[in-house]
C-alpha positions in Angstrom: 46.7 128.6 63.2 43.4 129.2 61.2 44.0 132.6 59.4 42.0 134.5 57.0 38.2 134.9 56.5 36.1 132.0 57.9 33.2 132.3 55.5 31.4 129.8 53.1 33.7 130.6 50.3 36.7 129.5 52.1 35.2 126.7 54.1 36.1 123.7 51.8 39.9 124.8 51.7 40.0 125.5 55.3 38.7 122.3 56.3 41.1 120.5 54.1 44.0 122.6 55.8 42.5 121.7 59.3 42.3 118.1 58.5 45.8 118.1 57.2 47.0 119.7 60.4 45.0 117.2 62.6 46.7 114.3 60.6 50.1 115.9 61.4 49.3 115.8 65.0 48.1 119.4 65.7 45.5 119.6 68.3 45.5 123.3 69.0 44.1 125.8 66.5 44.7 129.5 67.1 42.2 131.8 65.7 44.3 135.0 66.5 44.5 135.6 62.6 40.7 135.0 61.7 39.1 138.1 59.9 35.5 138.0 58.8 33.4 135.1 60.0 29.7 133.7 59.2 28.0 130.8 60.6 29.8 128.5 58.6 32.8 129.2 60.9 31.2 127.3 63.4 30.4 124.4 61.1 34.0 124.2 60.2 35.3 124.0 63.9 32.6 121.4 64.5 33.5 119.3 61.4 37.4 119.7 62.6 36.3 118.2 66.0 34.6 115.3 64.3 37.5 114.8 62.1 39.9 114.6 65.1 38.4 111.0 65.9 38.5 111.4 69.6 41.6 113.5 69.9 41.1 116.5 72.3 41.1 119.7 70.0 41.7 123.2 71.5 40.4 126.2 69.8 42.4 129.4 71.2 41.8 132.9 70.9 38.3 132.5 69.5 36.7 135.9 68.6 34.0 137.2 71.0 31.6 137.2 68.0 32.2 133.8 67.4 31.7 132.7 71.0 28.6 134.5 71.2 27.2 132.9 68.0 28.1 129.5 69.7 26.3 130.5 72.7 23.3 131.7 70.8 23.2 128.3 68.9 23.7 126.5 72.3 26.9 124.8 71.2 29.4 126.8 73.4 30.2 123.9 75.3 32.0 122.5 72.3 34.5 125.4 72.4 
């Protein structure tokens, strides 16, 4: 589960945690516990997808605001 604020200040730590989870075999990331977000949240999720090296990642319970932002940037098909 990704939890807390998905903002630039936390991006490096969350990326490391996500990479560790992928390395341990996790392919589902639940965003239920996410608080504040900025555009770096999308960058983080896309980076995790790249780090998965072809594994199928699922991002569940994405907040509507993040889905809308992805749609605005034209990358909603990635989620």
